[in-house]
Gaussian input, Z-matrix of N, CA and C with variables (Angstrom, degrees):
# hf/3-21g

backbone

0 1
 N
 C     1     B1
 C     2     B2     1     A1
 N     3     B3     2     A2     1     D1
 C     4     B4     3     A3     2     D2
 C     5     B5     4     A4     3     D3
 N     6     B6     5     A5     4     D4
 C     7     B7     6     A6     5     D5
 C     8     B8     7     A7     6     D6
 N     9     B9     8     A8     7     D7
 C    10    B10     9     A9     8     D8
 C    11    B11    10    A10     9     D9
 N    12    B12    11    A11    10    D10
 C    13    B13    12    A12    11    D11
 C    14    B14    13    A13    12    D12
 N    15    B15    14    A14    13    D13
 C    16    B16    15    A15    14    D14
 C    17    B17    16    A16    15    D15
 N    18    B18    17    A17    16    D16
 C    19    B19    18    A18    17    D17
 C    20    B20    19    A19    18    D18
 N    21    B21    20    A20    19    D19
 C    22    B22    21    A21    20    D20
 C    23    B23    22    A22    21    D21
 N    24    B24    23    A23    22    D22
 C    25    B25    24    A24    23    D23
 C    26    B26    25    A25    24    D24
 N    27    B27    26    A26    25    D25
 C    28    B28    27    A27    26    D26
 C    29    B29    28    A28    27    D27
 N    30    B30    29    A29    28    D28
 C    31    B31    30    A30    29    D29
 C    32    B32    31    A31    30    D30
 N    33    B33    32    A32    31    D31
 C    34    B34    33    A33    32    D32
 C    35    B35    34    A34    33    D33
 N    36    B36    35    A35    34    D34
 C    37    B37    36    A36    35    D35
 C    38    B38    37    A37    36    D36
 N    39    B39    38    A38    37    D37
 C    40    B40    39    A39    38    D38
 C    41    B41    40    A40    39    D39
 N    42    B42    41    A41    40    D40
 C    43    B43    42    A42    41    D41
 C    44    B44    43    A43    42    D42
 N    45    B45    44    A44    43    D43
 C    46    B46    45    A45    44    D44
 C    47    B47    46    A46    45    D45
 N    48    B48    47    A47    46    D46
 C    49    B49    48    A48    47    D47
 C    50    B50    49    A49    48    D48
 N    51    B51    50    A50    49    D49
 C    52    B52    51    A51    50    D50
 C    53    B53    52    A52    51    D51
 N    54    B54    53    A53    52    D52
 C    55    B55    54    A54    53    D53
 C    56    B56    55    A55    54    D54
 N    57    B57    56    A56    55    D55
 C    58    B58    57    A57    56    D56
 C    59    B59    58    A58    57    D57
 N    60    B60    59    A59    58    D58
 C    61    B61    60    A60    59    D59
 C    62    B62    61    A61    60    D60
 N    63    B63    62    A62    61    D61
 C    64    B64    63    A63    62    D62
 C    65    B65    64    A64    63    D63
 N    66    B66    65    A65    64    D64
 C    67    B67    66    A66    65    D65
 C    68    B68    67    A67    66    D66
 N    69    B69    68    A68    67    D67
 C    70    B70    69    A69    68    D68
 C    71    B71    70    A70    69    D69
 N    72    B72    71    A71    70    D70
 C    73    B73    72    A72    71    D71
 C    74    B74    73    A73    72    D72
 N    75    B75    74    A74    73    D73
 C    76    B76    75    A75    74    D74
 C    77    B77    76    A76    75    D75
 N    78    B78    77    A77    76    D76
 C    79    B79    78    A78    77    D77
 C    80    B80    79    A79    78    D78
 N    81    B81    80    A80    79    D79
 C    82    B82    81    A81    80    D80
 C    83    B83    82    A82    81    D81
 N    84    B84    83    A83    82    D82
 C    85    B85    84    A84    83    D83
 C    86    B86    85    A85    84    D84
 N    87    B87    86    A86    85    D85
 C    88    B88    87    A87    86    D86
 C    89    B89    88    A88    87    D87
 N    90    B90    89    A89    88    D88
 C    91    B91    90    A90    89    D89
 C    92    B92    91    A91    90    D90
 N    93    B93    92    A92    91    D91
 C    94    B94    93    A93    92    D92
 C    95    B95    94    A94    93    D93
 N    96    B96    95    A95    94    D94
 C    97    B97    96    A96    95    D95
 C    98    B98    97    A97    96    D96
 N    99    B99    98    A98    97    D97
 C   100   B100    99    A99    98    D98
 C   101   B101   100   A100    99    D99
 N   102   B102   101   A101   100   D100
 C   103   B103   102   A102   101   D101
 C   104   B104   103   A103   102   D102
 N   105   B105   104   A104   103   D103
 C   106   B106   105   A105   104   D104
 C   107   B107   106   A106   105   D105
 N   108   B108   107   A107   106   D106
 C   109   B109   108   A108   107   D107
 C   110   B110   109   A109   108   D108
 N   111   B111   110   A110   109   D109
 C   112   B112   111   A111   110   D110
 C   113   B113   112   A112   111   D111
 N   114   B114   113   A113   112   D112
 C   115   B115   114   A114   113   D113
 C   116   B116   115   A115   114   D114
 N   117   B117   116   A116   115   D115
 C   118   B118   117   A117   116   D116
 C   119   B119   118   A118   117   D117
 N   120   B120   119   A119   118   D118
 C   121   B121   120   A120   119   D119
 C   122   B122   121   A121   120   D120
 N   123   B123   122   A122   121   D121
 C   124   B124   123   A123   122   D122
 C   125   B125   124   A124   123   D123
 N   126   B126   125   A125   124   D124
 C   127   B127   126   A126   125   D125
 C   128   B128   127   A127   126   D126
 N   129   B129   128   A128   127   D127
 C   130   B130   129   A129   128   D128
 C   131   B131   130   A130   129   D129
 N   132   B132   131   A131   130   D130
 C   133   B133   132   A132   131   D131
 C   134   B134   133   A133   132   D132
 N   135   B135   134   A134   133   D133
 C   136   B136   135   A135   134   D134
 C   137   B137   136   A136   135   D135
 N   138   B138   137   A137   136   D136
 C   139   B139   138   A138   137   D137
 C   140   B140   139   A139   138   D138
 N   141   B141   140   A140   139   D139
 C   142   B142   141   A141   140   D140
 C   143   B143   142   A142   141   D141
 N   144   B144   143   A143   142   D142
 C   145   B145   144   A144   143   D143
 C   146   B146   145   A145   144   D144
 N   147   B147   146   A146   145   D145
 C   148   B148   147   A147   146   D146
 C   149   B149   148   A148   147   D147
 N   150   B150   149   A149   148   D148
 C   151   B151   150   A150   149   D149
 C   152   B152   151   A151   150   D150
 N   153   B153   152   A152   151   D151
 C   154   B154   153   A153   152   D152
 C   155   B155   154   A154   153   D153
 N   156   B156   155   A155   154   D154
 C   157   B157   156   A156   155   D155
 C   158   B158   157   A157   156   D156
 N   159   B159   158   A158   157   D157
 C   160   B160   159   A159   158   D158
 C   161   B161   160   A160   159   D159
 N   162   B162   161   A161   160   D160
 C   163   B163   162   A162   161   D161
 C   164   B164   163   A163   162   D162
 N   165   B165   164   A164   163   D163
 C   166   B166   165   A165   164   D164
 C   167   B167   166   A166   165   D165
 N   168   B168   167   A167   166   D166
 C   169   B169   168   A168   167   D167
 C   170   B170   169   A169   168   D168
 N   171   B171   170   A170   169   D169
 C   172   B172   171   A171   170   D170
 C   173   B173   172   A172   171   D171
 N   174   B174   173   A173   172   D172
 C   175   B175   174   A174   173   D173
 C   176   B176   175   A175   174   D174
 N   177   B177   176   A176   175   D175
 C   178   B178   177   A177   176   D176
 C   179   B179   178   A178   177   D177
 N   180   B180   179   A179   178   D178
 C   181   B181   180   A180   179   D179
 C   182   B182   181   A181   180   D180
 N   183   B183   182   A182   181   D181
 C   184   B184   183   A183   182   D182
 C   185   B185   184   A184   183   D183
 N   186   B186   185   A185   184   D184
 C   187   B187   186   A186   185   D185
 C   188   B188   187   A187   186   D186
 N   189   B189   188   A188   187   D187
 C   190   B190   189   A189   188   D188
 C   191   B191   190   A190   189   D189
 N   192   B192   191   A191   190   D190
 C   193   B193   192   A192   191   D191
 C   194   B194   193   A193   192   D192
 N   195   B195   194   A194   193   D193
 C   196   B196   195   A195   194   D194
 C   197   B197   196   A196   195   D195
 N   198   B198   197   A197   196   D196
 C   199   B199   198   A198   197   D197
 C   200   B200   199   A199   198   D198
 N   201   B201   200   A200   199   D199
 C   202   B202   201   A201   200   D200
 C   203   B203   202   A202   201   D201
 N   204   B204   203   A203   202   D202
 C   205   B205   204   A204   203   D203
 C   206   B206   205   A205   204   D204
 N   207   B207   206   A206   205   D205
 C   208   B208   207   A207   206   D206
 C   209   B209   208   A208   207   D207
 N   210   B210   209   A209   208   D208
 C   211   B211   210   A210   209   D209
 C   212   B212   211   A211   210   D210
 N   213   B213   212   A212   211   D211
 C   214   B214   213   A213   212   D212
 C   215   B215   214   A214   213   D213
 N   216   B216   215   A215   214   D214
 C   217   B217   216   A216   215   D215
 C   218   B218   217   A217   216   D216
 N   219   B219   218   A218   217   D217
 C   220   B220   219   A219   218   D218
 C   221   B221   220   A220   219   D219
 N   222   B222   221   A221   220   D220
 C   223   B223   222   A222   221   D221
 C   224   B224   223   A223   222   D222
 N   225   B225   224   A224   223   D223
 C   226   B226   225   A225   224   D224
 C   227   B227   226   A226   225   D225
 N   228   B228   227   A227   226   D226
 C   229   B229   228   A228   227   D227
 C   230   B230   229   A229   228   D228
 N   231   B231   230   A230   229   D229
 C   232   B232   231   A231   230   D230
 C   233   B233   232   A232   231   D231
 N   234   B234   233   A233   232   D232
 C   235   B235   234   A234   233   D233
 C   236   B236   235   A235   234   D234
 N   237   B237   236   A236   235   D235
 C   238   B238   237   A237   236   D236
 C   239   B239   238   A238   237   D237
 N   240   B240   239   A239   238   D238
 C   241   B241   240   A240   239   D239
 C   242   B242   241   A241   240   D240
 N   243   B243   242   A242   241   D241
 C   244   B244   243   A243   242   D242
 C   245   B245   244   A244   243   D243
 N   246   B246   245   A245   244   D244
 C   247   B247   246   A246   245   D245
 C   248   B248   247   A247   246   D246
 N   249   B249   248   A248   247   D247
 C   250   B250   249   A249   248   D248
 C   251   B251   250   A250   249   D249
 N   252   B252   251   A251   250   D250
 C   253   B253   252   A252   251   D251
 C   254   B254   253   A253   252   D252
 N   255   B255   254   A254   253   D253
 C   256   B256   255   A255   254   D254
 C   257   B257   256   A256   255   D255
 N   258   B258   257   A257   256   D256
 C   259   B259   258   A258   257   D257
 C   260   B260   259   A259   258   D258
 N   261   B261   260   A260   259   D259
 C   262   B262   261   A261   260   D260
 C   263   B263   262   A262   261   D261
 N   264   B264   263   A263   262   D262
 C   265   B265   264   A264   263   D263
 C   266   B266   265   A265   264   D264

   B1=1.4435
   B2=1.5517
   B3=1.2808
   B4=1.5318
   B5=1.4855
   B6=1.3242
   B7=1.4647
   B8=1.5600
   B9=1.4074
   B10=1.4173
   B11=1.4644
   B12=1.3007
   B13=1.4275
   B14=1.5178
   B15=1.3162
   B16=1.5088
   B17=1.5482
   B18=1.2656
   B19=1.5483
   B20=1.4720
   B21=1.3199
   B22=1.4461
   B23=1.5977
   B24=1.2479
   B25=1.4765
   B26=1.5064
   B27=1.3582
   B28=1.4147
   B29=1.3912
   B30=1.3959
   B31=1.4122
   B32=1.5284
   B33=1.3424
   B34=1.4979
   B35=1.5929
   B36=1.2894
   B37=1.4710
   B38=1.5868
   B39=1.3318
   B40=1.4573
   B41=1.5539
   B42=1.3803
   B43=1.4535
   B44=1.4982
   B45=1.3554
   B46=1.4557
   B47=1.5474
   B48=1.2644
   B49=1.4616
   B50=1.5357
   B51=1.3167
   B52=1.4842
   B53=1.4967
   B54=1.3464
   B55=1.4633
   B56=1.5059
   B57=1.3338
   B58=1.4861
   B59=1.5243
   B60=1.2567
   B61=1.4415
   B62=1.4871
   B63=1.3308
   B64=1.5037
   B65=1.5477
   B66=1.3068
   B67=1.4477
   B68=1.5746
   B69=1.3360
   B70=1.5064
   B71=1.5220
   B72=1.2992
   B73=1.4386
   B74=1.4896
   B75=1.3351
   B76=1.4873
   B77=1.5626
   B78=1.2503
   B79=1.4375
   B80=1.5070
   B81=1.3358
   B82=1.4525
   B83=1.4385
   B84=1.4019
   B85=1.4940
   B86=1.5735
   B87=1.3632
   B88=1.4801
   B89=1.5182
   B90=1.3557
   B91=1.4137
   B92=1.5665
   B93=1.2965
   B94=1.4429
   B95=1.4999
   B96=1.4156
   B97=1.4398
   B98=1.4976
   B99=1.3383
   B100=1.4547
   B101=1.5696
   B102=1.3085
   B103=1.4770
   B104=1.4533
   B105=1.2907
   B106=1.4598
   B107=1.5123
   B108=1.3147
   B109=1.4099
   B110=1.5040
   B111=1.2774
   B112=1.5353
   B113=1.5750
   B114=1.2877
   B115=1.4977
   B116=1.4878
   B117=1.3126
   B118=1.4625
   B119=1.4886
   B120=1.3266
   B121=1.5099
   B122=1.5172
   B123=1.2941
   B124=1.4540
   B125=1.5254
   B126=1.3180
   B127=1.3796
   B128=1.5108
   B129=1.3259
   B130=1.4567
   B131=1.5061
   B132=1.3252
   B133=1.4607
   B134=1.5073
   B135=1.3099
   B136=1.4737
   B137=1.6058
   B138=1.3224
   B139=1.4594
   B140=1.5950
   B141=1.2705
   B142=1.4892
   B143=1.4724
   B144=1.3514
   B145=1.4281
   B146=1.5916
   B147=1.2690
   B148=1.5441
   B149=1.5117
   B150=1.3485
   B151=1.4910
   B152=1.4618
   B153=1.3375
   B154=1.5106
   B155=1.5101
   B156=1.3650
   B157=1.4529
   B158=1.5555
   B159=1.2707
   B160=1.4664
   B161=1.5052
   B162=1.2651
   B163=1.5360
   B164=1.5101
   B165=1.3335
   B166=1.4675
   B167=1.6055
   B168=1.3407
   B169=1.4319
   B170=1.5939
   B171=1.3213
   B172=1.4420
   B173=1.5240
   B174=1.3373
   B175=1.4805
   B176=1.5064
   B177=1.3113
   B178=1.4904
   B179=1.4812
   B180=1.3388
   B181=1.5466
   B182=1.4502
   B183=1.4277
   B184=1.5059
   B185=1.4823
   B186=1.2884
   B187=1.4797
   B188=1.4824
   B189=1.3257
   B190=1.4717
   B191=1.5338
   B192=1.2709
   B193=1.5160
   B194=1.5123
   B195=1.3485
   B196=1.4333
   B197=1.5321
   B198=1.2931
   B199=1.4579
   B200=1.5059
   B201=1.3166
   B202=1.4949
   B203=1.5436
   B204=1.3071
   B205=1.5098
   B206=1.5431
   B207=1.2974
   B208=1.4393
   B209=1.5387
   B210=1.2990
   B211=1.4226
   B212=1.5890
   B213=1.3495
   B214=1.4628
   B215=1.6437
   B216=1.2923
   B217=1.4171
   B218=1.5200
   B219=1.3052
   B220=1.4383
   B221=1.5485
   B222=1.2960
   B223=1.4231
   B224=1.4750
   B225=1.3496
   B226=1.3929
   B227=1.5313
   B228=1.2984
   B229=1.4997
   B230=1.5522
   B231=1.3488
   B232=1.4981
   B233=1.4062
   B234=1.3224
   B235=1.4538
   B236=1.5191
   B237=1.3672
   B238=1.4340
   B239=1.5294
   B240=1.3183
   B241=1.4843
   B242=1.5946
   B243=1.2745
   B244=1.4366
   B245=1.5578
   B246=1.3065
   B247=1.4383
   B248=1.4691
   B249=1.3081
   B250=1.4105
   B251=1.5404
   B252=1.3450
   B253=1.4904
   B254=1.5233
   B255=1.3015
   B256=1.5769
   B257=1.4906
   B258=1.3204
   B259=1.4607
   B260=1.4799
   B261=1.2249
   B262=1.5270
   B263=1.5091
   B264=1.3107
   B265=1.5139
   B266=1.5058
   A1=112.09
   A2=113.32
   A3=117.56
   A4=112.14
   A5=113.04
   A6=118.59
   A7=111.44
   A8=115.68
   A9=116.00
   A10=113.50
   A11=117.53
   A12=122.64
   A13=115.80
   A14=111.90
   A15=118.96
   A16=105.03
   A17=118.63
   A18=117.34
   A19=109.13
   A20=121.16
   A21=124.52
   A22=107.88
   A23=115.30
   A24=116.96
   A25=111.59
   A26=118.93
   A27=119.73
   A28=115.53
   A29=118.33
   A30=120.49
   A31=116.81
   A32=114.34
   A33=119.83
   A34=109.18
   A35=115.34
   A36=117.14
   A37=111.09
   A38=117.15
   A39=120.02
   A40=110.90
   A41=116.23
   A42=117.99
   A43=119.82
   A44=117.83
   A45=120.56
   A46=108.77
   A47=116.28
   A48=117.65
   A49=108.41
   A50=117.44
   A51=123.58
   A52=106.42
   A53=118.61
   A54=123.31
   A55=113.81
   A56=115.10
   A57=122.93
   A58=110.18
   A59=116.27
   A60=119.63
   A61=110.70
   A62=117.00
   A63=119.63
   A64=109.92
   A65=119.18
   A66=121.25
   A67=113.02
   A68=111.51
   A69=116.98
   A70=109.97
   A71=119.09
   A72=123.73
   A73=115.51
   A74=113.91
   A75=121.21
   A76=107.92
   A77=118.49
   A78=122.80
   A79=115.17
   A80=114.65
   A81=119.06
   A82=114.68
   A83=113.18
   A84=117.14
   A85=110.78
   A86=115.14
   A87=119.12
   A88=109.25
   A89=122.56
   A90=126.36
   A91=110.28
   A92=115.19
   A93=120.86
   A94=113.66
   A95=115.24
   A96=121.42
   A97=109.78
   A98=118.11
   A99=121.53
   A100=109.32
   A101=117.37
   A102=117.67
   A103=111.93
   A104=116.55
   A105=120.67
   A106=112.93
   A107=117.72
   A108=122.96
   A109=115.36
   A110=113.91
   A111=123.99
   A112=107.02
   A113=119.41
   A114=118.19
   A115=113.29
   A116=117.27
   A117=120.48
   A118=108.71
   A119=117.26
   A120=119.25
   A121=110.76
   A122=119.91
   A123=124.85
   A124=107.76
   A125=121.50
   A126=125.72
   A127=110.14
   A128=120.09
   A129=126.92
   A130=107.67
   A131=118.34
   A132=122.22
   A133=110.18
   A134=118.61
   A135=123.89
   A136=104.91
   A137=115.54
   A138=116.10
   A139=108.49
   A140=116.54
   A141=121.47
   A142=110.79
   A143=121.84
   A144=123.08
   A145=110.10
   A146=116.30
   A147=118.21
   A148=110.15
   A149=116.39
   A150=117.08
   A151=110.66
   A152=121.01
   A153=120.39
   A154=110.31
   A155=117.43
   A156=115.96
   A157=110.96
   A158=119.16
   A159=122.30
   A160=108.98
   A161=120.00
   A162=121.71
   A163=112.08
   A164=114.88
   A165=114.36
   A166=109.63
   A167=117.45
   A168=120.11
   A169=112.69
   A170=113.82
   A171=119.83
   A172=112.97
   A173=114.32
   A174=116.99
   A175=110.29
   A176=117.46
   A177=121.20
   A178=117.21
   A179=115.49
   A180=120.05
   A181=116.90
   A182=116.75
   A183=115.11
   A184=111.85
   A185=121.93
   A186=123.05
   A187=112.73
   A188=115.88
   A189=120.97
   A190=109.99
   A191=118.34
   A192=125.33
   A193=107.56
   A194=115.69
   A195=121.10
   A196=112.36
   A197=116.65
   A198=121.88
   A199=110.62
   A200=116.45
   A201=119.13
   A202=107.97
   A203=116.45
   A204=119.18
   A205=105.25
   A206=119.83
   A207=124.47
   A208=112.33
   A209=116.79
   A210=124.24
   A211=109.32
   A212=116.22
   A213=122.38
   A214=110.46
   A215=116.35
   A216=120.15
   A217=115.60
   A218=114.83
   A219=120.91
   A220=113.54
   A221=115.49
   A222=121.63
   A223=113.53
   A224=115.08
   A225=124.10
   A226=110.89
   A227=116.80
   A228=120.90
   A229=106.08
   A230=114.65
   A231=118.21
   A232=109.28
   A233=117.97
   A234=124.49
   A235=109.05
   A236=116.15
   A237=116.84
   A238=111.10
   A239=118.61
   A240=120.10
   A241=109.15
   A242=119.64
   A243=117.96
   A244=110.86
   A245=116.28
   A246=124.22
   A247=114.11
   A248=121.49
   A249=130.14
   A250=104.42
   A251=113.06
   A252=114.89
   A253=110.84
   A254=113.74
   A255=119.13
   A256=101.58
   A257=115.90
   A258=124.10
   A259=113.51
   A260=115.62
   A261=115.97
   A262=107.54
   A263=116.09
   A264=116.73
   A265=111.18
   D1=124.12
   D2=-179.27
   D3=-93.72
   D4=-178.92
   D5=-174.53
   D6=-68.48
   D7=-27.26
   D8=176.04
   D9=-67.14
   D10=-40.61
   D11=176.92
   D12=-62.67
   D13=-38.71
   D14=-179.47
   D15=-71.93
   D16=-37.17
   D17=178.76
   D18=-68.49
   D19=-39.93
   D20=178.01
   D21=-58.62
   D22=-47.57
   D23=-179.03
   D24=-64.25
   D25=-40.27
   D26=174.98
   D27=-62.19
   D28=-45.57
   D29=177.56
   D30=-61.84
   D31=-37.98
   D32=175.46
   D33=-65.31
   D34=-36.76
   D35=179.95
   D36=-65.83
   D37=-35.20
   D38=-176.40
   D39=-86.23
   D40=1.14
   D41=175.08
   D42=104.42
   D43=10.64
   D44=177.15
   D45=-77.99
   D46=148.63
   D47=179.35
   D48=-90.03
   D49=158.59
   D50=-179.43
   D51=-60.77
   D52=-42.33
   D53=-179.53
   D54=-55.90
   D55=-48.31
   D56=177.19
   D57=-60.09
   D58=-43.46
   D59=-179.85
   D60=-63.42
   D61=-48.12
   D62=-179.55
   D63=-65.84
   D64=-34.74
   D65=176.35
   D66=-62.81
   D67=-37.04
   D68=179.96
   D69=-71.39
   D70=-39.70
   D71=171.28
   D72=-55.10
   D73=-45.63
   D74=178.40
   D75=-65.20
   D76=-41.58
   D77=175.56
   D78=-57.86
   D79=-47.20
   D80=174.67
   D81=-61.60
   D82=-43.20
   D83=-179.34
   D84=-62.87
   D85=-36.88
   D86=-178.28
   D87=-73.52
   D88=-34.19
   D89=175.96
   D90=-63.81
   D91=-42.33
   D92=179.46
   D93=-65.22
   D94=-38.82
   D95=175.91
   D96=-63.82
   D97=-43.71
   D98=-178.10
   D99=-64.60
   D100=-40.11
   D101=178.05
   D102=-65.08
   D103=-43.32
   D104=176.86
   D105=-61.27
   D106=-43.38
   D107=176.91
   D108=-58.71
   D109=-45.20
   D110=-179.42
   D111=-69.39
   D112=-40.29
   D113=172.26
   D114=-60.03
   D115=-36.74
   D116=179.08
   D117=-69.69
   D118=-43.86
   D119=177.67
   D120=-60.72
   D121=-39.54
   D122=-177.30
   D123=-68.57
   D124=-39.23
   D125=175.92
   D126=-61.67
   D127=-48.50
   D128=-177.84
   D129=-63.55
   D130=-44.98
   D131=-179.05
   D132=-61.65
   D133=-41.19
   D134=-173.19
   D135=-69.53
   D136=-40.64
   D137=-176.84
   D138=-70.88
   D139=-38.10
   D140=177.30
   D141=-65.09
   D142=-45.68
   D143=178.98
   D144=-64.33
   D145=-40.32
   D146=179.57
   D147=-65.20
   D148=-38.14
   D149=179.54
   D150=-69.41
   D151=-43.26
   D152=179.06
   D153=-63.41
   D154=-42.50
   D155=-175.30
   D156=-73.70
   D157=-27.42
   D158=174.31
   D159=-69.79
   D160=-41.25
   D161=174.68
   D162=-63.10
   D163=-42.78
   D164=-178.78
   D165=-70.83
   D166=-34.73
   D167=173.16
   D168=-55.60
   D169=-49.53
   D170=-174.96
   D171=-71.68
   D172=-20.41
   D173=176.89
   D174=-84.12
   D175=-46.49
   D176=-170.57
   D177=-93.27
   D178=-23.19
   D179=179.42
   D180=-53.59
   D181=-44.62
   D182=-179.62
   D183=-67.50
   D184=-36.52
   D185=177.38
   D186=-62.51
   D187=-43.20
   D188=-179.44
   D189=-69.11
   D190=-38.61
   D191=176.12
   D192=-57.86
   D193=-53.73
   D194=-178.02
   D195=-60.66
   D196=-43.05
   D197=178.08
   D198=-61.02
   D199=-42.67
   D200=-175.50
   D201=-69.61
   D202=-37.96
   D203=-177.11
   D204=-67.84
   D205=-41.71
   D206=176.20
   D207=-56.57
   D208=-42.53
   D209=-175.73
   D210=-72.96
   D211=-36.44
   D212=177.99
   D213=-68.45
   D214=-31.55
   D215=177.04
   D216=-61.07
   D217=-25.87
   D218=-179.30
   D219=-68.61
   D220=-23.28
   D221=-176.87
   D222=-96.68
   D223=145.31
   D224=169.90
   D225=-87.43
   D226=129.96
   D227=-174.36
   D228=-105.67
   D229=126.64
   D230=173.91
   D231=-129.56
   D232=153.96
   D233=177.09
   D234=-101.80
   D235=132.43
   D236=174.69
   D237=-85.95
   D238=-166.35
   D239=-176.36
   D240=-73.35
   D241=-14.53
   D242=179.41
   D243=-103.46
   D244=20.77
   D245=-178.07
   D246=55.34
   D247=36.57
   D248=179.35
   D249=-99.32
   D250=130.73
   D251=178.14
   D252=-76.35
   D253=137.72
   D254=178.86
   D255=-121.09
   D256=133.28
   D257=169.92
   D258=-91.61
   D259=123.15
   D260=-178.80
   D261=-124.96
   D262=134.37
   D263=-177.07
   D264=-87.41

């Protein structure tokens, strides 16, 4: 006899009907199914978002890198007495 059977017996002793107990089991099973389904949707959404963001990164990162290098070449870089780089236009 498992814990479910013991719980059934206890509920029947305190006056719950078999129909109420079965309805509660169905409700619990339905809630667990919903939670499992939403976890699956969350997992799929996370993988989809990561894939899209990775694709965008690999498409646009080289262009942004080249643009920033081009912009940095416009400046003269000098070091002050504390070895800190100063950008001068």
